[in-house]
C-alpha positions in Angstrom: 0.7 -18.8 -11.8 2.9 -16.4 -13.7 5.1 -16.1 -10.7 6.0 -19.6 -10.7 6.9 -19.6 -14.3 9.5 -16.8 -13.6 11.1 -18.9 -11.2 11.9 -21.8 -13.4 15.0 -20.1 -14.9 17.0 -19.7 -11.7 16.5 -23.4 -10.8 17.6 -24.5 -14.4 20.6 -22.2 -14.0 21.4 -23.7 -10.6 21.4 -27.0 -12.2 23.7 -26.3 -15.0 26.0 -24.5 -12.6 25.9 -27.6 -10.2 27.1 -29.7 -13.3 29.7 -27.4 -14.2 31.2 -27.1 -10.7 31.0 -30.8 -10.3 32.9 -31.4 -13.5 35.4 -28.8 -12.6 36.1 -30.6 -9.4 36.6 -33.9 -11.2 39.0 -32.2 -13.7 40.8 -30.5 -11.1 41.4 -33.8 -9.3 42.5 -35.5 -12.5 45.1 -32.7 -13.0 46.4 -32.9 -9.5 47.1 -36.3 -8.4 49.4 -35.3 -5.5 46.7 -34.1 -3.2 46.6 -35.5 0.2 43.9 -38.0 0.8 41.7 -35.9 3.1 41.6 -33.1 0.4 40.7 -35.6 -2.3 37.9 -37.1 -0.3 36.5 -33.7 0.5 36.7 -32.7 -3.2 35.2 -35.9 -4.4 32.2 -35.5 -1.9 31.7 -32.0 -3.2 31.9 -33.0 -6.8 29.5 -35.9 -6.3 26.8 -33.7 -4.4 27.1 -30.9 -7.2 26.8 -33.5 -10.0 23.9 -35.2 -8.3 22.1 -31.9 -7.6 22.5 -30.7 -11.2 21.6 -33.8 -12.7 18.3 -34.0 -10.5 17.4 -30.5 -11.4 17.9 -30.9 -15.1 16.3 -34.3 -15.4 13.3 -33.0 -13.3 13.0 -30.1 -15.8 13.0 -32.1 -18.9 10.5 -34.7 -17.6 8.1 -32.1 -16.3 8.2 -29.6 -19.1 8.8 -25.8 -19.0 5.6 -24.9 -17.1 6.0 -27.2 -14.1 
């Protein structure tokens, strides 16, 4: 039981990091409109996956509480 409590921090950190990377990708794309379409699609896909993962992890953390 104690081992599972110690594992919560890395997952919360990964969620925050996923949101940060996703936001960074979106800001980068907004500041560089001249990228070719292939690079833009790849970056948007990466940003969407990062934002989705981060939101999933953090929302799950908030709903289930600190011990689950």
